N, C-alpha and C positions, 0 to 999 in steps of 0.2 A: 842407612839404619840397620842395626844389628837385630835380626829377627831370631826368636827362639827356635823356630823351625822353618823349613823350606817348603814351599808349595810347588809341586811338580805336576805338569799336565802334558798333553800331546800337541803336536803341530795341528791336528784336526780341530783343536779348540779355537784356532783362527784368531788368536789375540794379537793386538797391535804391539809393535816393538817397544813403544814408549811405556806401555803398561808392564810389559815383561821386565824392562829395565828398572822402572820405578819400584816395583814390588819384589824384585830379585827372584823372579820365577825361573824355574828350570823347565826346558821343553824337550821332550822326547820326540824325535822326528820319525814319522812314517815315510815310506819311500814310494815313488812312482816311476814307471818305466815307459819310455817312448822309443819304439824301434829297438827294444832290448837295452837301451842305455839308462842306467840308474840315475835318478835325481832325488835329492833330499826334499821333503816337504817343508823343512825349515832349517835354515843355517843361521846361527846366532849373529845378529848385527847386520845381516845381509837382506837387502830388499830385492825381491825377485820381480822382474818385468813379466807380468802375467799375459800381456798381449799375444806373444807367440804361442803360449800354451793354449789359450782359448781359440786362436786361429786354427791350430791343429785339431782341436776338439770339433770345430765346425766342419773341418774337412773329413771328420769321422775316422781319424787315425786311431789305431789300436793303442790304447793306453791302459796299462795294468798297474796295480798297486800291491804293496806288501806291508805287513805290520811292523811295528818296532821290533828290532832284533833283540834277543836275550843278551847278546854281547854288548850292544849299545846301552841297553837299560842298566846292565850290571856296572859298566864303566861310570856312567853318570851318577847313579844312585850310591854306589860305594864311595865315590869321591865326596859326596855330601856327608856320609856317615863318618868317613875318615877325618873330616873337619870337626867332628864332635857335635854334629847337628842331627836333629830328628827331621822327618819329612812326612808329608801327606801327599800321596799321588792320586789325582783325580783322572780316571781313565776313560777313554773313548768307549762307548757302549759295547758291552760284550755281546749284545744282540746283533751287532753289525761288523765286528772285527774280533780277531783273536788277540789283539794288543793287550787288553786288560789281563787276560789269563797269563800271558808271557811275563808282564811286569809284576803281577801278583806272585808268580813263582820266584822271581828274583827277590822280591820283598820278603817272602817267607825264608829264603836262604840267608839273606842279610840279617834278619831278625834272630836267627839261630846263631849266626857268627858274631853278632854284636848284641847280646841280650840286654845290655844296659840302655840301648836306644829305643825310642818309641817310633816305629815305622808303620805307616798305614797305606794300604792300597785300596781305594774305594772305586767301585764301578759307578760311573756317572749315569749310566743308562741314557746317555745323551749324545748328541752329535753336533759338529760344526759350532756355531756360536751359542747353541744350547749348552754344550759342554763349557764353552767360554763364559756364559752367563753364570753357570754354577760356580765356576772358578772365581768369578767376580764376587759372589757372595762369600766364598771361602776367604778371599782376601779381606773383605769387610769384617768378617768374624775375627780374623787374626788381628786386624787393626784395633778392634774393640776389646782385645785382651783374651779372646777365646783360646784355650789350650789346644794342642794338636789332637788329643784324644776326644775332646769335646767337639772339635770341628769335624772329625771323622764321623762321629755320631750324628751331628747336624746334617751332614750330606746324606747319610742313609735315610734319615727321617724326612728330608725335604726335596730329594732329587726328583721325585715324581710331581713336584709342583712346577718344575721348569717345562713350560709348554712349548712344543715345536709344531708349527703349522707351515707347510710349504707347498709350492706348486712348481711345475716345470713347463717349459715352452715346447720341448721336443721329446716325445716319448721314446725315441730311438735309444737313449742312454739307459733309461730304466729297463727297456726290453733287453739290451745287451747284458745288463747286470742281473737279469732274471726276475726283476721286480714286477714287471707286467708281461703278459703273454704277447706273442707276435700278432695275434688277431686283434687284441685290444689296441696295440700300437698302430696297426694299419687303419682300423676303423676310427680310432680316436683322432689320428692325423687327418683323415679325410673329412671328418665332421668338425674339426677344430675344437675337439674336446680336451680340456686341460684338467688333469687330475689334481685334487687337493688331498694331500697326505699328511700324516703326523707320525711321531714316534710314540709308541705305546709304553705302558708301565714296565714292560720287559725289555725296552730298548730296541724294539723291532720297528721297521718301517711299514706303515699300514696305510693303504689307500682308503680314504674316507668318503669322498664324493667326487662327482665330475661337474665341471663348469663349462658352459658353452662360451668359448672365447676368452682371451687373455684378461681383459679388464675384470670380468666377473670372477675369474679365479683369484685375482689379486684382492678384490673386495671381499672374497670369502675368507681370506686370512684374517682380516680385521673383524669380520662377523664372528669368527670363532673366538677371537680375543674378547669381544664384548660379552660372549656367553660364559667365559670361564675365568677372566682376570680377577685377581684378588688385590684390593687396595692399590689401584693404579696410580694414585697421587704420588708423584715424586719417584715412581719406580723406573729403574733402568730397563730399556727395551732394546734388544739387539736384532738387527736385520742383516742377513747374508744375501749376496746375489752372485749369480754366475755371469759376470760381465754384462750386466743390464742395469746400470746405475739409475737410469731414469725410472724404471719400474720399481726399484727398491725405494727411491725417494717418493714415488707416488704413495706407496704403502706407508712410509714414514709420515707423510703429510696427513693421511687419513687417520693414523694413530693419534697424532697430535691434535687433530680436530675433535676426536672422540673422547680423549682422556687428557687429564692434566699430569702427564708423565714427566719424569725427569729427563735424563739424557737418553737420546735415541742414537745408538751407534750403528752405522752402516758400514759393512766390510765386504770386500770381494771374497768369494769362497776360495779356500786353499786348493791346490791341485788334486790332492788325494780325494777329498769329498766331491769336488767338481767333476772328476773323471767318471763318477758313478751317476751324478744327477744331470750333468750337462750344462752348456751355456743356456742362459734364460731362466735358471732356477732363482726363485725368490723365497726366502724363508723368514718367518717371524717368530721371535722367541721372547717369552715374558713369564712372570710368576703368576700362576693361577691355582684354581682349586685342585685340579688334577690334570694330568696330561691329556 
């Protein structure tokens, strides 16, 4: 299908390849490094075997990440413009990465170079499948005839309705990334305390409560959905997991028990996000009153 404009997002949005192909999405890849060797978070058409990555994570190997490069962003986005198309870029939360700022600069530059084109870079203030769920709404809006400028406005007005609730199984990775203190990690691990976190209205990661034990932390995600979901009937719900499918499916089952939702999409976390949250992460994303 020939679309009036292109939807662009990041590899951190964690979207499935069939969705990327069907709606002709363009993906900017963040990178990760293991023992100094660079890997792309996403390569078009390629399926990455994630088992070795999560195995290295469990061995506590040093894994670092980097944002989308200005050069990569310029190459991909200018190619869209040269084809005579407009675009809307939905970027990984500026509260968690410098990627949005980098791509926003490229978009500003291209807007000056090609003033006849409508080019938008919008901060999702979201992460992982939260960013992906926002993109899903942008796709739906385009399918329903919404213009690129209307869609950009819609994102700004509705991005803080995309709720992110998640928990981790091992505090080591949040400690390594500076999200929790060493003391909190040591005490939490000893007492089997599992933090429940969310992404706030500024796109930052915020610890909200502690649960004693894994099952209670998973139940807490559904509890928060019950407190803030809006019009759950038929709604798409996304669930990310860090190589712990059984736990993600437990949450999916609880969501289906509680609500008459539509599709429930369960996806393994991409390497860039997973390197910061660790194996055993489970995250629940839905449309709610506010983050």
